[in-house]
N, CA, C and O atoms as a GROMACS GRO file, in nm:
protein
  380
    1ASN      N    1  13.066  11.053   8.208
    1ASN     CA    2  13.035  10.917   8.174
    1ASN      C    3  12.917  10.925   8.070
    1ASN      O    4  12.814  10.985   8.099
    2GLN      N    5  12.933  10.870   7.961
    2GLN     CA    6  12.838  10.875   7.859
    2GLN      C    7  12.702  10.805   7.892
    2GLN      O    8  12.596  10.852   7.850
    3ALA      N    9  12.707  10.692   7.966
    3ALA     CA   10  12.588  10.625   8.009
    3ALA      C   11  12.499  10.712   8.094
    3ALA      O   12  12.378  10.717   8.076
    4ILE      N   13  12.563  10.784   8.191
    4ILE     CA   14  12.493  10.867   8.279
    4ILE      C   15  12.430  10.987   8.203
    4ILE      O   16  12.315  11.021   8.230
    5GLU      N   17  12.497  11.049   8.114
    5GLU     CA   18  12.442  11.158   8.030
    5GLU      C   19  12.324  11.111   7.948
    5GLU      O   20  12.224  11.181   7.940
    6ARG      N   21  12.333  10.990   7.885
    6ARG     CA   22  12.223  10.942   7.813
    6ARG      C   23  12.101  10.904   7.904
    6ARG      O   24  11.985  10.913   7.864
    7LEU      N   25  12.134  10.864   8.023
    7LEU     CA   26  12.025  10.833   8.117
    7LEU      C   27  11.944  10.947   8.154
    7LEU      O   28  11.821  10.943   8.159
    8SER      N   29  12.019  11.056   8.182
    8SER     CA   30  11.956  11.182   8.236
    8SER      C   31  11.896  11.268   8.128
    8SER      O   32  11.809  11.351   8.159
    9SER      N   33  11.934  11.255   8.008
    9SER     CA   34  11.899  11.345   7.908
    9SER      C   35  11.749  11.336   7.852
    9SER      O   36  11.673  11.434   7.850
   10LEU      N   37  11.715  11.210   7.806
   10LEU     CA   38  11.583  11.200   7.736
   10LEU      C   39  11.474  11.123   7.817
   10LEU      O   40  11.363  11.169   7.842
   11TYR      N   41  11.520  10.994   7.856
   11TYR     CA   42  11.425  10.901   7.914
   11TYR      C   43  11.404  10.920   8.063
   11TYR      O   44  11.295  10.889   8.111
   12TYR      N   45  11.497  10.968   8.135
   12TYR     CA   46  11.480  10.983   8.279
   12TYR      C   47  11.359  11.071   8.317
   12TYR      O   48  11.284  11.035   8.407
   13PRO      N   49  11.338  11.186   8.249
   13PRO     CA   50  11.219  11.264   8.286
   13PRO      C   51  11.091  11.184   8.257
   13PRO      O   52  10.993  11.193   8.332
   14LEU      N   53  11.091  11.107   8.152
   14LEU     CA   54  10.975  11.032   8.120
   14LEU      C   55  10.942  10.934   8.239
   14LEU      O   56  10.828  10.928   8.285
   15PHE      N   57  11.042  10.862   8.285
   15PHE     CA   58  11.025  10.765   8.401
   15PHE      C   59  10.980  10.843   8.521
   15PHE      O   60  10.891  10.799   8.593
   16ARG      N   61  11.041  10.958   8.544
   16ARG     CA   62  11.007  11.040   8.658
   16ARG      C   63  10.858  11.080   8.661
   16ARG      O   64  10.789  11.069   8.762
   17VAL      N   65  10.809  11.131   8.536
   17VAL     CA   66  10.677  11.176   8.535
   17VAL      C   67  10.575  11.053   8.556
   17VAL      O   68  10.475  11.066   8.626
   18LEU      N   69  10.605  10.939   8.494
   18LEU     CA   70  10.526  10.829   8.518
   18LEU      C   71  10.523  10.777   8.663
   18LEU      O   72  10.422  10.727   8.713
   19PHE      N   73  10.638  10.791   8.727
   19PHE     CA   74  10.644  10.754   8.865
   19PHE      C   75  10.558  10.851   8.951
   19PHE      O   76  10.483  10.807   9.038
   20LEU      N   77  10.570  10.981   8.924
   20LEU     CA   78  10.490  11.080   9.000
   20LEU      C   79  10.342  11.067   8.985
   20LEU      O   80  10.263  11.089   9.077
   21LEU      N   81  10.304  11.028   8.857
   21LEU     CA   82  10.158  11.003   8.834
   21LEU      C   83  10.114  10.894   8.911
   21LEU      O   84  10.010  10.904   8.977
   22SER      N   85  10.185  10.783   8.910
   22SER     CA   86  10.138  10.658   8.989
   22SER      C   87  10.146  10.692   9.132
   22SER      O   88  10.057  10.653   9.207
   23LEU      N   89  10.250  10.764   9.180
   23LEU     CA   90  10.246  10.802   9.330
   23LEU      C   91  10.127  10.884   9.360
   23LEU      O   92  10.062  10.857   9.461
   24PHE      N   93  10.092  10.981   9.283
   24PHE     CA   94   9.971  11.060   9.316
   24PHE      C   95   9.846  10.980   9.316
   24PHE      O   96   9.756  11.003   9.397
   25GLY      N   97   9.838  10.878   9.221
   25GLY     CA   98   9.730  10.784   9.216
   25GLY      C   99   9.714  10.707   9.342
   25GLY      O  100   9.604  10.694   9.395
   26VAL      N  101   9.829  10.651   9.393
   26VAL     CA  102   9.825  10.576   9.516
   26VAL      C  103   9.781  10.666   9.634
   26VAL      O  104   9.699  10.627   9.718
   27LEU      N  105   9.835  10.781   9.636
   27LEU     CA  106   9.800  10.868   9.746
   27LEU      C  107   9.653  10.918   9.738
   27LEU      O  108   9.592  10.948   9.841
   28PHE      N  109   9.597  10.926   9.610
   28PHE     CA  110   9.454  10.956   9.594
   28PHE      C  111   9.377  10.840   9.643
   28PHE      O  112   9.276  10.859   9.711
   29GLY      N  113   9.417  10.718   9.612
   29GLY     CA  114   9.344  10.600   9.660
   29GLY      C  115   9.342  10.585   9.808
   29GLY      O  116   9.239  10.547   9.864
   30PHE      N  117   9.452  10.613   9.874
   30PHE     CA  118   9.462  10.609  10.019
   30PHE      C  119   9.378  10.717  10.084
   30PHE      O  120   9.318  10.695  10.189
   31MET      N  121   9.373  10.841  10.016
   31MET     CA  122   9.283  10.940  10.058
   31MET      C  123   9.138  10.899  10.057
   31MET      O  124   9.065  10.923  10.154
   32LEU      N  125   9.096  10.836   9.944
   32LEU     CA  126   8.959  10.784   9.929
   32LEU      C  127   8.932  10.675  10.041
   32LEU      O  128   8.825  10.672  10.101
   33PHE      N  129   9.026  10.595  10.062
   33PHE     CA  130   9.007  10.486  10.170
   33PHE      C  131   8.984  10.554  10.300
   33PHE      O  132   8.887  10.524  10.369
   34THR      N  133   9.068  10.644  10.335
   34THR     CA  134   9.059  10.712  10.468
   34THR      C  135   8.928  10.792  10.483
   34THR      O  136   8.863  10.785  10.588
   35TRP      N  137   8.891  10.865  10.384
   35TRP     CA  138   8.769  10.936  10.385
   35TRP      C  139   8.645  10.837  10.396
   35TRP      O  140   8.551  10.862  10.471
   36LYS      N  141   8.650  10.733  10.322
   36LYS     CA  142   8.539  10.639  10.328
   36LYS      C  143   8.532  10.570  10.462
   36LYS      O  144   8.423  10.545  10.514
   37ARG      N  145   8.645  10.541  10.518
   37ARG     CA  146   8.648  10.473  10.648
   37ARG      C  147   8.591  10.559  10.765
   37ARG      O  148   8.522  10.512  10.856
   38TYR      N  149   8.626  10.685  10.755
   38TYR     CA  150   8.578  10.781  10.859
   38TYR      C  151   8.443  10.846  10.830
   38TYR      O  152   8.396  10.931  10.907
   39GLY      N  153   8.382  10.807  10.721
   39GLY     CA  154   8.241  10.849  10.689
   39GLY      C  155   8.239  11.000  10.630
   39GLY      O  156   8.142  11.075  10.644
   40ILE      N  157   8.343  11.032  10.572
   40ILE     CA  158   8.342  11.177  10.503
   40ILE      C  159   8.284  11.148  10.368
   40ILE      O  160   8.320  11.052  10.299
   41ASP      N  161   8.185  11.239  10.329
   41ASP     CA  162   8.123  11.231  10.202
   41ASP      C  163   8.225  11.286  10.092
   41ASP      O  164   8.222  11.405  10.060
   42TYR      N  165   8.312  11.202  10.036
   42TYR     CA  166   8.415  11.250   9.949
   42TYR      C  167   8.352  11.273   9.807
   42TYR      O  168   8.410  11.348   9.729
   43ALA      N  169   8.234  11.212   9.772
   43ALA     CA  170   8.180  11.233   9.648
   43ALA      C  171   8.123  11.374   9.631
   43ALA      O  172   8.126  11.431   9.522
   44ALA      N  173   8.071  11.428   9.739
   44ALA     CA  174   8.022  11.563   9.736
   44ALA      C  175   8.147  11.668   9.731
   44ALA      O  176   8.148  11.768   9.658
   45ILE      N  177   8.244  11.632   9.811
   45ILE     CA  178   8.360  11.724   9.816
   45ILE      C  179   8.441  11.728   9.688
   45ILE      O  180   8.476  11.834   9.638
   46LEU      N  181   8.470  11.607   9.635
   46LEU     CA  182   8.550  11.603   9.513
   46LEU      C  183   8.475  11.612   9.381
   46LEU      O  184   8.533  11.642   9.277
   47GLY      N  185   8.344  11.587   9.388
   47GLY     CA  186   8.261  11.596   9.272
   47GLY      C  187   8.271  11.474   9.189
   47GLY      O  188   8.260  11.485   9.067
   48VAL      N  189   8.289  11.363   9.243
   48VAL     CA  190   8.298  11.232   9.179
   48VAL      C  191   8.167  11.149   9.217
   48VAL      O  192   8.097  11.178   9.315
   49HIS      N  193   8.141  11.047   9.135
   49HIS     CA  194   8.035  10.958   9.169
   49HIS      C  195   8.079  10.848   9.262
   49HIS      O  196   8.182  10.784   9.241
   50MET      N  197   8.000  10.827   9.364
   50MET     CA  198   8.038  10.733   9.467
   50MET      C  199   8.046  10.591   9.413
   50MET      O  200   8.133  10.516   9.459
   51GLY      N  201   7.967  10.550   9.324
   51GLY     CA  202   7.973  10.413   9.262
   51GLY      C  203   8.081  10.391   9.161
   51GLY      O  204   8.121  10.278   9.135
   52GLN      N  205   8.129  10.502   9.102
   52GLN     CA  206   8.226  10.485   8.992
   52GLN      C  207   8.370  10.507   9.047
   52GLN      O  208   8.464  10.470   8.978
   53THR      N  209   8.390  10.567   9.168
   53THR     CA  210   8.514  10.594   9.221
   53THR      C  211   8.546  10.485   9.332
   53THR      O  212   8.491  10.488   9.443
   54ASN      N  213   8.637  10.391   9.296
   54ASN     CA  214   8.660  10.276   9.388
   54ASN      C  215   8.802  10.283   9.424
   54ASN      O  216   8.889  10.275   9.337
   55TYR      N  217   8.831  10.300   9.560
   55TYR     CA  218   8.969  10.316   9.605
   55TYR      C  219   9.048  10.182   9.574
   55TYR      O  220   9.168  10.189   9.550
   56HIS      N  221   8.984  10.068   9.575
   56HIS     CA  222   9.060   9.946   9.541
   56HIS      C  223   9.124   9.948   9.394
   56HIS      O  224   9.240   9.913   9.370
   57ALA      N  225   9.037   9.991   9.304
   57ALA     CA  226   9.078   9.998   9.160
   57ALA      C  227   9.182  10.106   9.146
   57ALA      O  228   9.273  10.089   9.065
   58VAL      N  229   9.174  10.221   9.220
   58VAL     CA  230   9.267  10.334   9.201
   58VAL      C  231   9.406  10.293   9.252
   58VAL      O  232   9.508  10.318   9.189
   59VAL      N  233   9.404  10.226   9.372
   59VAL     CA  234   9.534  10.181   9.430
   59VAL      C  235   9.597  10.077   9.343
   59VAL      O  236   9.717  10.081   9.314
   60ARG      N  237   9.512   9.980   9.300
   60ARG     CA  238   9.567   9.867   9.218
   60ARG      C  239   9.625   9.914   9.085
   60ARG      O  240   9.733   9.872   9.045
   61ALA      N  241   9.551  10.000   9.017
   61ALA     CA  242   9.598  10.054   8.886
   61ALA      C  243   9.729  10.141   8.906
   61ALA      O  244   9.823  10.130   8.826
   62SER      N  245   9.733  10.223   9.008
   62SER     CA  246   9.846  10.298   9.027
   62SER      C  247   9.974  10.220   9.071
   62SER      O  248  10.085  10.246   9.025
   63SER      N  249   9.950  10.128   9.160
   63SER     CA  250  10.057  10.045   9.202
   63SER      C  251  10.111   9.952   9.088
   63SER      O  252  10.231   9.920   9.086
   64THR      N  253  10.026   9.909   8.999
   64THR     CA  254  10.067   9.831   8.882
   64THR      C  255  10.142   9.921   8.782
   64THR      O  256  10.239   9.877   8.720
   65LEU      N  257  10.101  10.037   8.768
   65LEU     CA  258  10.174  10.134   8.679
   65LEU      C  259  10.311  10.164   8.743
   65LEU      O  260  10.409  10.175   8.670
   66MET      N  261  10.321  10.178   8.868
   66MET     CA  262  10.449  10.207   8.944
   66MET      C  263  10.544  10.083   8.925
   66MET      O  264  10.665  10.098   8.905
   67SER      N  265  10.483   9.963   8.933
   67SER     CA  266  10.569   9.845   8.919
   67SER      C  267  10.624   9.829   8.777
   67SER      O  268  10.743   9.804   8.756
   68LEU      N  269  10.534   9.845   8.682
   68LEU     CA  270  10.582   9.841   8.540
   68LEU      C  271  10.678   9.951   8.508
   68LEU      O  272  10.774   9.929   8.434
   69ASN      N  273  10.657  10.067   8.561
   69ASN     CA  274  10.750  10.180   8.538
   69ASN      C  275  10.889  10.147   8.592
   69ASN      O  276  10.990  10.171   8.526
   70PHE      N  277  10.892  10.092   8.717
   70PHE     CA  278  11.019  10.057   8.785
   70PHE      C  279  11.091   9.946   8.702
   70PHE      O  280  11.212   9.950   8.677
   71ALA      N  281  11.016   9.854   8.665
   71ALA     CA  282  11.074   9.742   8.585
   71ALA      C  283  11.137   9.792   8.452
   71ALA      O  284  11.248   9.754   8.414
   72ALA      N  285  11.063   9.878   8.386
   72ALA     CA  286  11.110   9.935   8.264
   72ALA      C  287  11.237  10.030   8.284
   72ALA      O  288  11.328  10.041   8.202
   73PHE      N  289  11.228  10.094   8.399
   73PHE     CA  290  11.352  10.176   8.428
   73PHE      C  291  11.473  10.097   8.461
   73PHE      O  292  11.584  10.134   8.422
   74VAL      N  293  11.455   9.984   8.533
   74VAL     CA  294  11.566   9.900   8.567
   74VAL      C  295  11.631   9.837   8.435
   74VAL      O  296  11.752   9.832   8.415
   75MET      N  297  11.536   9.792   8.351
   75MET     CA  298  11.582   9.733   8.226
   75MET      C  299  11.655   9.836   8.139
   75MET      O  300  11.756   9.801   8.078
   76TYR      N  301  11.610   9.960   8.130
   76TYR     CA  302  11.675  10.071   8.064
   76TYR      C  303  11.811  10.098   8.126
   76TYR      O  304  11.910  10.114   8.056
   77TRP      N  305  11.812  10.101   8.263
   77TRP     CA  306  11.941  10.132   8.326
   77TRP      C  307  12.049  10.024   8.307
   77TRP      O  308  12.168  10.052   8.293
   78LEU      N  309  11.998   9.895   8.308
   78LEU     CA  310  12.084   9.785   8.285
   78LEU      C  311  12.136   9.788   8.141
   78LEU      O  312  12.253   9.756   8.119
   79SER      N  313  12.057   9.822   8.046
   79SER     CA  314  12.101   9.836   7.906
   79SER      C  315  12.205   9.939   7.881
   79SER      O  316  12.292   9.926   7.795
   80LEU      N  317  12.191  10.045   7.962
   80LEU     CA  318  12.293  10.154   7.954
   80LEU      C  319  12.425  10.115   8.015
   80LEU      O  320  12.532  10.146   7.962
   81THR      N  321  12.416  10.044   8.132
   81THR     CA  322  12.536  10.022   8.206
   81THR      C  323  12.598   9.872   8.163
   81THR      O  324  12.699   9.828   8.218
   82SER      N  325  12.537   9.811   8.074
   82SER     CA  326  12.596   9.681   8.037
   82SER      C  327  12.743   9.681   7.986
   82SER      O  328  12.824   9.591   8.008
   83ASP      N  329  12.768   9.795   7.913
   83ASP     CA  330  12.907   9.807   7.852
   83ASP      C  331  13.003   9.850   7.956
   83ASP      O  332  13.123   9.849   7.927
   84LEU      N  333  12.964   9.889   8.079
   84LEU     CA  334  13.056   9.932   8.183
   84LEU      C  335  13.122   9.812   8.261
   84LEU      O  336  13.234   9.823   8.312
   85THR      N  337  13.051   9.703   8.266
   85THR     CA  338  13.099   9.595   8.345
   85THR      C  339  13.154   9.479   8.250
   85THR      O  340  13.086   9.447   8.152
   86PRO      N  341  13.266   9.421   8.273
   86PRO     CA  342  13.315   9.319   8.186
   86PRO      C  343  13.232   9.195   8.209
   86PRO      O  344  13.172   9.176   8.316
   87ALA      N  345  13.228   9.112   8.108
   87ALA     CA  346  13.160   8.983   8.133
   87ALA      C  347  13.247   8.892   8.219
   87ALA      O  348  13.368   8.878   8.200
   88LEU      N  349  13.181   8.835   8.311
   88LEU     CA  350  13.257   8.735   8.409
   88LEU      C  351  13.277   8.607   8.349
   88LEU      O  352  13.383   8.548   8.369
   89THR      N  353  13.186   8.558   8.279
   89THR     CA  354  13.194   8.424   8.208
   89THR      C  355  13.160   8.436   8.064
   89THR      O  356  13.078   8.521   8.029
   90PRO      N  357  13.216   8.358   7.979
   90PRO     CA  358  13.170   8.369   7.839
   90PRO      C  359  13.026   8.329   7.824
   90PRO      O  360  12.975   8.242   7.895
   91ILE      N  361  12.963   8.392   7.734
   91ILE     CA  362  12.823   8.371   7.703
   91ILE      C  363  12.791   8.229   7.655
   91ILE      O  364  12.703   8.160   7.706
   92ALA      N  365  12.867   8.190   7.552
   92ALA     CA  366  12.838   8.067   7.490
   92ALA      C  367  12.978   8.001   7.445
   92ALA      O  368  13.072   8.071   7.406
   93LYS      N  369  12.985   7.878   7.452
   93LYS     CA  370  13.105   7.805   7.411
   93LYS      C  371  13.079   7.733   7.281
   93LYS      O  372  12.969   7.684   7.257
   94GLU      N  373  13.184   7.728   7.196
   94GLU     CA  374  13.166   7.660   7.075
   94GLU      C  375  13.184   7.514   7.098
   94GLU      O  376  13.269   7.473   7.176
   95TRP      N  377  13.104   7.434   7.030
   95TRP     CA  378  13.106   7.280   7.047
   95TRP      C  379  13.202   7.218   6.946
   95TRP      O  380  13.218   7.096   6.943
   0.00000   0.00000   0.00000
């Protein structure tokens, strides 16, 4: 199938890398939340500044990136598979 070959050749690795980056960001944010909740000094362990590393911002930015990446992937997938399904109704009628 030509659509599947185009999907997996060039852009699929790009979407996969962006998804993995956002997944690791969400996991890092949850790790910061857990360590802060249980009183572990994550700033000294990870070498980050306590005031600049905010788990709310990390989780929000990562989940936003994940949502945008998923929406772009779905739109890309639909554009590849649009020629595989016939149109059920005509798009426009002439008046």
